[in-house]
C-alpha positions as CSV (number, residue, x, y, z in Angstrom):
1,X,-76.1,-45.0,-7.8
2,X,-72.6,-43.9,-8.9
3,X,-72.6,-40.8,-6.6
4,X,-73.7,-42.9,-3.7
5,X,-70.7,-45.2,-4.1
6,X,-68.3,-42.2,-4.2
7,X,-69.8,-40.7,-1.1
8,X,-69.5,-44.0,0.8
9,X,-65.8,-44.5,-0.2
10,X,-64.7,-41.2,1.4
11,X,-63.7,-41.3,5.1
12,X,-66.2,-40.1,7.6
13,X,-65.4,-37.6,10.3
14,X,-64.2,-34.1,10.1
15,X,-61.0,-32.7,11.6
16,X,-60.6,-35.7,13.8
17,X,-59.5,-37.9,10.9
18,X,-56.0,-39.5,10.8
19,X,-54.2,-36.5,9.3
20,X,-52.8,-35.1,12.5
21,X,-49.3,-36.7,12.7
22,X,-47.5,-33.4,12.6
23,X,-43.8,-33.4,13.1
24,X,-43.7,-37.2,13.8
25,X,-44.9,-37.9,10.3
26,X,-42.0,-35.8,8.9
27,X,-39.3,-37.3,11.2
28,X,-38.5,-40.3,9.0
29,X,-38.1,-38.0,6.0
30,X,-35.8,-35.7,7.9
31,X,-33.7,-38.6,9.0
32,X,-33.4,-39.9,5.5
33,X,-32.3,-36.4,4.2
34,X,-29.7,-36.1,7.0
35,X,-28.3,-39.6,6.3
36,X,-28.0,-38.8,2.6
37,X,-26.2,-35.6,3.3
38,X,-23.6,-37.2,5.5
39,X,-23.1,-40.4,3.5
40,X,-23.4,-39.1,-0.1
41,X,-23.5,-35.3,-0.6
42,X,-20.8,-34.2,1.8
43,X,-18.1,-36.7,0.8
44,X,-18.8,-36.1,-2.9
45,X,-18.4,-32.3,-2.4
46,X,-15.1,-32.9,-0.5
47,X,-13.8,-35.1,-3.3
48,X,-14.8,-32.5,-5.9
49,X,-13.0,-29.7,-4.0
50,X,-9.8,-31.8,-3.7
51,X,-10.0,-32.6,-7.4
52,X,-10.3,-28.9,-8.2
53,X,-7.4,-28.0,-6.0
54,X,-5.3,-30.7,-7.7
55,X,-6.2,-29.3,-11.2
56,X,-5.1,-25.8,-10.1
57,X,-1.8,-27.2,-8.8
58,X,-0.6,-28.9,-12.0
59,X,2.8,-27.7,-13.0
60,X,5.4,-28.3,-15.8
61,X,7.1,-31.6,-15.2
62,X,4.2,-33.3,-13.4
63,X,3.3,-36.8,-14.5
64,X,-0.4,-37.1,-15.1
65,X,-3.1,-39.5,-16.1
66,X,-6.1,-38.2,-18.1
67,X,-9.6,-39.1,-17.4
68,X,-9.4,-41.3,-20.6
69,X,-6.4,-43.2,-19.1
70,X,-3.6,-41.6,-21.1
71,X,-0.3,-41.2,-19.2
72,X,1.9,-38.3,-19.9
73,X,4.2,-35.5,-18.7
74,X,3.2,-31.9,-18.7
75,X,5.6,-29.8,-20.8
76,X,3.8,-26.5,-20.7
77,X,0.9,-24.9,-18.9
78,X,-1.4,-22.1,-20.1
79,X,-4.6,-21.0,-18.4
80,X,-6.8,-24.0,-19.2
81,X,-4.6,-25.7,-21.8
82,X,-1.7,-28.1,-21.2
83,X,1.0,-29.4,-23.5
84,X,1.5,-33.1,-22.6
85,X,4.1,-35.5,-23.9
86,X,2.5,-38.9,-24.2
87,X,5.3,-40.7,-26.2
88,X,8.5,-39.8,-28.0
89,X,7.8,-37.0,-30.5
90,X,4.1,-37.0,-29.6
91,X,2.9,-33.9,-27.8
92,X,-0.8,-33.2,-27.4
93,X,-2.8,-30.2,-26.1
94,X,-5.4,-31.1,-23.5
95,X,-7.8,-29.2,-21.3
96,X,-6.9,-28.9,-17.7
97,X,-10.3,-30.5,-16.8
98,X,-9.3,-33.7,-18.6
99,X,-6.8,-34.6,-15.9
100,X,-7.9,-37.5,-13.9
101,X,-5.0,-37.5,-11.4
102,X,-1.4,-36.5,-10.9
103,X,1.1,-39.3,-10.3
104,X,3.2,-38.7,-7.3
105,X,7.0,-38.4,-8.0
106,X,8.5,-41.8,-6.9
107,X,11.7,-40.0,-5.8
108,X,9.8,-37.8,-3.4
109,X,9.8,-40.4,-0.6
110,X,12.6,-42.7,0.2
111,X,11.6,-46.3,0.6
112,X,11.3,-47.4,4.3
113,X,11.1,-43.8,5.6
114,X,7.9,-42.1,6.8
115,X,7.1,-38.5,6.4
116,X,7.3,-36.6,9.7
């Protein structure tokens, strides 16, 4: 009785069954992957590349903000270690990878003038 129930629940018909969608069945998945690539993966890779370039360009005298939110000024640069002054008489060593951003020099651009 149990085997009879299993046999009846399986679809009848051989190769003509509904499994022949081919490429049309994959088209929605391909579109989803393409959309994810252009909306998520590609912009994230671009931001990561810009961040890596910013980390490489940190020099003595730059004002920085760490990923933890500490503001400071770079006093010395070694390969992956930076000496950063965060207050009077307070100098800490941080990893280069801990830098969140470099603060642009406010004197670099005059107010009211655009860069040409």
